[in-house]
N, C-alpha and C positions, 0 to 999 in steps of 0.2 A: 312190283308191276315194271318202275325204272331199273332195275334194277335186271331181270330181267333184258328188258329194249336192250340194255345195252351189251348184254353179254351173247341172245340174241344175233340182235340184227348193230350192233355198231353201231347204236343214240347215244348220245352221249345226256345228263340230263339236264344240264342247260340249256343243249338245243333243244330236248323236246319241249320247256318251258318255252323258248323261243317261236315256237310251231304256234298259226293260227288256234282257237279253240278247239274249231271244228276239226281240225287234222290228229291233235291231241285226242278229241272222243276217239274217231278215230282209229287211232295208233291203238291205241289203250283193249278197244274192242275189238278190233282184230286180233292185241296180242292173246289175249283172253280164250277169243273162238278157237286160235290155236294153241294154248295151252287146255282145252276142255280138252278135242282133239287127243291129244298127245296123255292126257291122261284118262280117257276112251280103250288107245290103242294097247295102254300098260294095265287095265285093268280085264281086258278078251284079253291077253297074251297070257295073266296068272291064271285064267283060265282055260284054255288049253295045257297049258302045265300040268295043268290035275288031274 
């Protein structure tokens, strides 16, 4: 997850760990939703190809 935050949103791990805990949890939950949406879109595209 930290790698994804860094590569997608330019938030380095050190900066992440300096955030208050509530903001860390929000960032993790938001990134998880983002990744789930991308996976669903990818599955949908694969189904359309068939």
